[in-house]
C-alpha positions, -999 to +999 in steps of 0.1 A: +420+293+462+390+269+451+361+272+422+327+281+437+312+254+459+280+249+442+268+213+443+252+209+407+283+223+397+305+198+411+283+162+415+315+141+424+327+157+450+291+168+462+299+148+501+333+168+504+317+199+496+289+195+522+317+188+551+337+215+546+310+238+546+298+226+579+330+224+591+334+265+585+297+271+602+306+247+629+343+262+633+338+303+624+373+311+645+390+279+641+388+274+602+417+301+604+436+282+624+436+254+605+406+229+617+394+227+581+424+217+565+416+183+560+388+188+543+402+215+521+431+188+507+407+161+502+383+191+482+416+200+463+420+165+455+388+155+442+386+190+418+420+174+400+400+144+398+371+157+386+390+182+365+409+151+350+380+135+339+360+162+320+394+171+305+394+136+291+360+135+281+365+169+263+395+152+243+375+121+234+346+146+221+373+169+204+389+139+186+355+129+173+344+162+160+380+162+141+375+128+125+341+139+113+355+174+100+381+151+076+354+129+066+334+159+056+364+181+041+374+148+019+343+143+010+338+179-004+370+174-020+355+146-040+328+166-049+348+196-065+371+170-085+339+154-103+326+188-113 
């Protein structure tokens, strides 16, 4: 299975998605017998790469947020000690 094949949600894989959808339209019966399998494999690989890129970006964003949170906690602890 694969996620919904919408181009705006998967910009990195847009070209492969279009080829895969065209293959399904051009070969309505052969698609059940492996005609589009090579494109499906390419699509799966592309989705994995896309997910890895998103995961890395989310991790970096999370790291920045944690640093900001730690700085805020430290600042609040210093203010409490001064009071």
